[in-house]
C-alpha positions, 0 to 999 in steps of 0.5 A: 124511188117510186114517188120520191120528191127528190127531198128524201123526206116524208115519202109517204106524201108522194103518191105519183110515181117518178114516171108519172110525175115527170110526164108533167115535165115532158112535152113529148108525153103530152102528145107533143111530137119531136118535130113540133118540139124542135119547131117550138125550140126555134131550131130553124132548119132554114138556118145555115150551119153556122149561125150568122148573128153578130159576134160580140166584140172583145175589148181590153186595154193593152198594147203590142203595136200601134197604128202607123198611117200611110193611106187615107185620113179619117175614121176607118174601120178594117172589116176583113180579118185578112185585110192588111191595109185600110183607110183611116188613121193608120193600118195595123201592118205598116212598119213605120209612121205616126198616127193619132186615131182609132181603127177597128179589126172585126176578125176574131183571130187577130194577133195585134191590137191598134190605137193611138200611137206609132207603129215603129218597133215600139208602139203605144196606143189604145187597142182591142183584145180579140177572142184568140189573142195571146198577148195584151194590147194598149196603153204601155210599152211593147216590143214587136219583134223577136229579132232584128230581121227586117221581115220578122213579125213575131212578137215576144212580149206584149205590155200594158192593159191587156190579157196579161195586164197593166204595166210593163215586163211582167205586169199582170192584170185581170183578163176581160175576154169576151166569149164568142158565140158559134152555133150550128143550129142543124147539128144541135137540132139532131142532137136535141132530138136524139137526147129526147129519145134516150130521155123517153127510154129512161137512158139518162146518161147518153140523154145528158151527153146528147143535150149538152152537145146540143146546148154547146152547138147552140153556142153555150160554153161547155162546163170546162170552158166555164171553169176556165173563164167563169164570165163566159156563161153570162156573156153567152146567155146575152147572145145565144138564141132564146130557143136554147132554153128548151134544151136547158130545160130538158137537161135541168130535168135530167140532171135533177133525176140523177140527183145533180142538183147543182147542175139542175139549178144552174140549167134551170136558172139559165132556161128561165132567163132565156125563156123570159127574153125569148117571150118578152114580146110575144105570148107563149103557147100553152105547151111553152108556159107549162114547160116554163112552170116545170123549169120553176119547179126544178129550179125550186126543188134543186135549191131546196137541196142546198137549204135555200128554202125561201128562194126554193119556196119562191120558185115552186110557188110560182110553178103552182101559180102558173099550173094550179093542181099539180099534185107533185108540186103541191107536195114539194111546197108542203115539204119546203114549209116543213123543212125540219126532216130535210134539214137533218138529212142536209146536215148528214150530207154536209158532214161527209164533205170536206169543209173549206175556209175562205180567207179574204181581205183587201191588200195588206190587210194581214191574211198571210199573218193570219194563216201563219198564225193558224199553222202554228197554233196547237189545234190538232187538225190536218189542214191543206192551204191553197195560196192564191196571188195576183201576179206571176210570182207567189211571194205569199207561199214564200212567207207562209210558215214552212214555204212550199214544204209538206209538214206534218199537219199542213199541205200547201198548194199554189194558184198563182198568175191571176185572182180566183174570182176570174182567171184561175178559178179552174185552178182552184177547182182542180186544186180542191179535187186533188186535195180531197182525193189525195189526202183523205185524213184532211180536216179541212182546206183553207183558201187564202185569196189574193187582196184583189179577189171578189169572194163572190164567185169563189163562194158560187164555185161551191154551189154551181160546180157539180164536181165541187159540190159533191165532195166539198162545202163552203164552211165560212168566209173570213174577211181580214180588215186593215183598221187603218185603211179600210174606210179609205178602201171602202170609199175608193171610187172604181172605174165604171162597172168595176167591183169594189173588192173590199166592200164585196169581201166584207159583205160576204164574210161570216167572220170579220177580223178587225186587224191592226188596231195598234195602228189606229187611235182608240178614239177612232176605233168606234167610227171604224167599226160603224163604217164596217158594220154599214156593210155587214151588220151580222157577221162576228167581228173580232178585234185584234193586232197582228192577226192573232185570233183563235183558229176555233173562231175561223175553222169548222164554224159552219157559218156560210149559208146560201139564204144570206148570200142570196140576200146580199146578191140575189143573182148569187146562183146565176151566171155572172161577170166580175169586172175589176178596176183596169187601172190596177196592175202588178209586176215583179222585180228581181235584183240578183246582186245584194242590195244595201239596206240603208239605201233601200229603206231611204228609197222606199221611204221617199217613194212612199211619201210621194206615191203611197196613195197609188202604191197599194201594196209591195212585199217580197224578200231582200238579199241584203249586203253582209247578211246571211239572213233574208229580210221580209219586207211589206208596205201597205200604203204609207205603212212599212215593215221590214224584219229579219227572217230565216237564213238563206239555205245552202243552194237556195237562189239568193236574190231580191224579189219584190211584187208591186201592186197598185194603180197606174204604176210606173215600172220603169221608174221603180226598177231604175230606182231599185237598180241604184240600191246595188252594192258595186 
């Protein structure tokens, strides 16, 4: 690859060999010793093995056990993770007593939260969720014991705002872990030095491993940890040593040399952030500034491989401004300006990857109806459907045509118990990889997100995860829009720092389906369209009812571009956190005995009349008295629909299953009302 600019275009312009070119990126080859490199990296050998920087606290609302109060009054803190009693408004270990106060535990492995409330067998409170907790804490109802033994300390369930979410019973909410930085500076330094040796010998695979281990020992999460919790990378960057930038810089170069452009872009972006943080108050050396310029070039060159030419041009120009006269960088800049040949190469590469369509839209907009319509249409394509549901029960997979069965032209996969923008993105990556490996004849994959998903992290996956970007591409984002409720959803006030999911879904859409027009007045359509256009002026807008759209407008459209995504969200290709409104929750109710349909309709009408603002969505299957058929049930705020579905199959478990999604839901009250509908 003599002289390759990694653009695979116009190679005649590249007069420098790869070895010569990358000597500009290698401080060791410019006369900088490994010892000096370690010092420049700030890998201080006088540090203890374990970095003692303050650990970030991890907060979540939920509850498992409240405070009692036995010793002392006032506002106090538990400072040691093994402390059983503390002074303040209660302690976490007391079995009885009432308190109204706040206390903190600073240990990272605590199993119980605490706050306002009492700590008898059932506690209420506002508490904290620590890094290794398995159960939620805070406002709500929790049972402390798994049995009646006096000394039992095992908790069965935690309920409320927390790891498993809001509400009670099977309630599910959004996970808000805080990544805990643990560093071993001495080991990181050794691994970094070893990686440099491999790098200089051209042994890039072991170099990558050493750099990866060193970065992890500086406190940064591994790729697998990031897939499981996409927020942890951004959190770690706030707390790890700024010196980590140099190791990230080396790994970015190595990734670039082996054509891992997604990983190269990611590491370069992280290195640039840490560099700017590290040298905010002190002036970098000439060597450090040169390395910074090299990182800018790597970032720009990697972005060029995605077709993000404007962003690529910005970073390469910055590199040239910092270090004028670098011939390789000048050549790269010229190629970016020309673009044409590279765009053709990029198109050839795109054609080899699996096209993926993301169907998003707020709760009750008609996403599942659209998926059913696509599967029922005669388009001649073999498609895989990835169903994502917010909560433990994937109702949608039972409502999609064919349920969980594999039909001739479809494969249905579930990714439940969270939204793909945060807690189950790792499941999404695994599902796409398995589909691409197992079904070579697929024409495309459709991902139906939960109504509470922000599509931004989903789209990021195709550009920030090397495993996915090498086998699949994002073909387009389709947002289904409920014409009756969209303006209300767009204007809804969220808790501070939380994303407005409806706004994000529309902003990132390549196609907007303005659905349910039969539910609005004709004179209101113009203002509804204007409100949607304020969020997204360029997407194709299709007006319809019951999600009836020709699939040719949705599949194989090659519409998504990184350039446009970066205009909407300049940090699109950076590590970022997604925060949802913590007052929103879901739970599933099941009733084994048959339900009186007349009583059910009266009950749900009354509920919607009084609580439609807070009950965003409910849906499910009803086992009705005297009927051999399933009844499919939906509500969106005050709008309700019940239809008779297919017959119950022989041997199929016959029970009513309903999922409720909304704000500040009272599960006890709802389930008590449902029990009254059972025919005795």
